[in-house]
C-alpha positions in Angstrom: 25.1 -83.1 -22.6 22.3 -85.7 -21.5 24.5 -88.2 -20.0 27.3 -87.8 -17.4 29.2 -90.7 -15.7 31.2 -89.9 -13.1 33.8 -93.0 -12.2 34.4 -93.2 -8.6 38.3 -93.4 -9.1 37.9 -90.0 -11.0 36.6 -87.9 -8.0 38.7 -85.4 -6.3 38.4 -84.9 -2.9 39.3 -81.3 -1.1 38.9 -79.9 2.3 36.5 -77.1 1.2 35.1 -76.2 4.6 32.3 -75.0 2.2 29.2 -74.9 4.6 31.2 -73.2 7.3 33.1 -70.4 5.6 30.9 -68.1 7.5 32.0 -69.2 10.8 34.4 -67.3 12.9 38.3 -67.9 12.5 38.3 -70.0 15.4 36.1 -72.6 14.0 36.5 -76.2 15.0 39.5 -77.5 13.2 37.4 -80.6 12.7 35.2 -79.1 9.8 38.5 -78.7 7.8 39.0 -82.4 7.8 35.9 -83.3 6.0 36.9 -84.6 2.4 34.4 -83.4 -0.3 34.0 -84.4 -3.7 31.8 -82.2 -6.0 29.7 -84.7 -8.4 27.1 -82.2 -9.5 27.5 -78.5 -9.6 25.8 -75.4 -11.4 27.8 -76.3 -14.7 26.2 -79.7 -14.9 22.8 -78.4 -16.1 21.8 -75.6 -18.3 20.2 -74.0 -15.4 21.6 -74.6 -12.0 19.1 -76.8 -10.0 20.9 -78.8 -7.5 24.2 -80.0 -6.4 25.7 -83.4 -5.2 28.6 -84.0 -3.2 30.4 -86.9 -1.9 31.7 -86.3 1.8 34.0 -88.5 3.9 33.8 -87.3 7.5 36.0 -88.4 10.5 34.6 -88.7 13.9 34.4 -85.2 15.3 32.7 -83.2 18.3 29.3 -81.8 18.7 29.1 -78.6 16.5 26.3 -76.0 16.1 25.3 -75.2 12.3 22.6 -73.6 10.7 21.8 -74.5 7.2 21.2 -71.6 4.5 20.3 -74.2 2.0 18.4 -77.1 1.7 19.9 -80.6 2.0 19.1 -84.0 1.7 21.8 -86.5 3.0 22.1 -90.4 2.6 24.7 -92.2 5.3 26.5 -94.6 2.7 28.6 -96.3 5.3 30.1 -95.8 8.9 28.3 -93.4 11.6 25.9 -92.9 13.1 25.8 -89.1 12.5 24.0 -88.0 15.6 21.8 -84.6 15.3 20.1 -82.7 17.7 17.2 -80.2 16.5 14.6 -78.5 18.7 15.2 -80.8 21.6 14.8 -84.1 19.6 18.0 -86.3 19.0 18.1 -88.6 15.7 20.7 -91.0 14.6 21.2 -91.5 10.9 23.0 -95.0 10.2 23.9 -96.5 6.7 20.8 -96.7 4.3 19.1 -93.6 6.1 18.2 -90.2 4.5 18.4 -87.0 6.7 16.6 -84.1 5.5 17.3 -80.4 6.4 15.3 -77.5 5.3 16.7 -74.1 4.8 16.8 -72.3 8.2 17.3 -75.4 10.3 19.5 -74.8 13.2 21.1 -78.3 14.7 23.8 -79.5 16.8 25.3 -82.2 14.7 28.0 -85.0 15.8 30.1 -87.4 13.6 30.1 -90.1 16.5 32.3 -92.4 14.1 33.5 -91.6 10.8 31.1 -91.8 7.9 30.7 -91.5 4.1 27.7 -89.2 3.2 26.1 -88.4 -0.1 24.5 -84.9 -0.2 21.9 -83.2 -2.4 21.8 -79.6 -1.8 20.0 -76.7 -3.3 21.5 -74.5 -4.5 24.5 -76.4 -6.1 28.0 -76.1 -4.0 30.0 -73.7 -6.2 27.0 -71.3 -5.9 27.1 -71.5 -2.5 30.6 -70.8 -2.0 30.6 -68.0 -4.4 27.5 -66.2 -2.5 29.5 -66.6 0.9 32.7 -65.4 -0.5 30.7 -62.4 -1.8 28.5 -62.0 1.5 31.7 -62.2 3.9 34.5 -61.2 1.7 36.1 -64.5 2.1 38.0 -66.5 -0.2 39.2 -70.2 0.3 
């Protein structure tokens, strides 16, 4: 396939909690309120290259998070998303990109609800399968 059109009204949102599948059972309920739609996954290309998701996040408390993948995020609307890393605090507003390299540890806070486009490597479905295998978890 050389062209794929994903119509906005065809996207299916779910509460995957995908990037937090490895957190303890008492993880903040906030993670399970983030709506995620997969736009590009490992099946989109002949070889898995990257994934793209659209996320709709409500406002939420500060949460510790460690990225075990690379991610580029683009704030579409709302926010800000406040991120503290190594003593520096950043606020991402609509039109801003925020880049997280694998291994980055942050405290992230959704100050207000926001919509967020993410590009990540590896794709979401590969991340989920890897975590299920490593931690013996199923969604």
